[in-house]
N, C-alpha and C positions, 0 to 999 in steps of 0.2 A: 189263095194262089189259083190259077187255073187250073181245074182237074186235068184238060190233058198234059200239064206238065208235069201235077204231081204221080199222076197213073207212068208217064216217061219216066220219072226220078227214083220212083220209090217201089219197091215191091208189094205186096201183102203181109211176106213176113210169117206167115199160119206155118206153111212145110218148106219152106226154102224153095230156092230154083229147084226144078222147073215150072213148080207153083206158078199161075199166072194168074191175072183179073178176073181172067174170065173164069176159072179154075175159083176163085175164090168168092163171085158171084153165084155158080150156083152151088156149089157147097154152103154158104150161106142162107140161100132161100131157100135150095132143102134140107137145111137142118130146122129151120122155124119159119115157115113162108109167112104165119102169121104175125111173128112179131118184127117183120121183115116188113112187111105191109102197114103194120102201124105206124112205123117207125117213119116211112118215108110221106105217108099221111100228115105225122106230124111236122114233118121238115115242110110240107109244103105249104102248112098254113102256119108255121111260126121260124122258118129260115132253119138252120146249121147254126145252134147257139154255143155249143160249146166245139173246142178247133180241134181238128183233127192231131195227133201225136206224131210226129215225123223223127225218127230216130239218125243221129250220124253213122248211121251203118246203110243206111240207104233202104229200111223197113220200116213201114207205118209199124208203128208201137201201141196204139191204142185208136179208134175208129174208125175197124174195119168195118162194121155195119154203117156207118156213117157215107165212107168211099162208095160202098155200091149201092146206098141209096141214090148218092148221088150222080151214080152211074144208070142206073136204071130211071133215073128220073130227069136226064140230060140236064143237071145242075153245069153251068158253068164255072162254075169258082167252091171252093170251101176255104172255111175258116181254118190256118196251121197255126201249128207251135213246132219248134223244131227244139230238137235237144241237143243241148251241149257237149254230153258227152255220154258215152255207155254205161247204164250202171253197174255198180258195181256186184 
């Protein structure tokens, strides 16, 4: 999926509105900058191998760090998997 489309259609889901992707980038990088740098280096070297899990509720369910890495690296696309329904 094009990164721009993902960012426009899906929210981070971490804290709910008005939490934005800009907030998510700052939060995840501030929490553990070394982890984020390592992930970014891995994605540059190997590409994104695990898809980002998108929920039917318009939120990213899994893969927040990968999305943030894609934003910071300027990656054009991310592999995604769209969940069919909300878990019970």
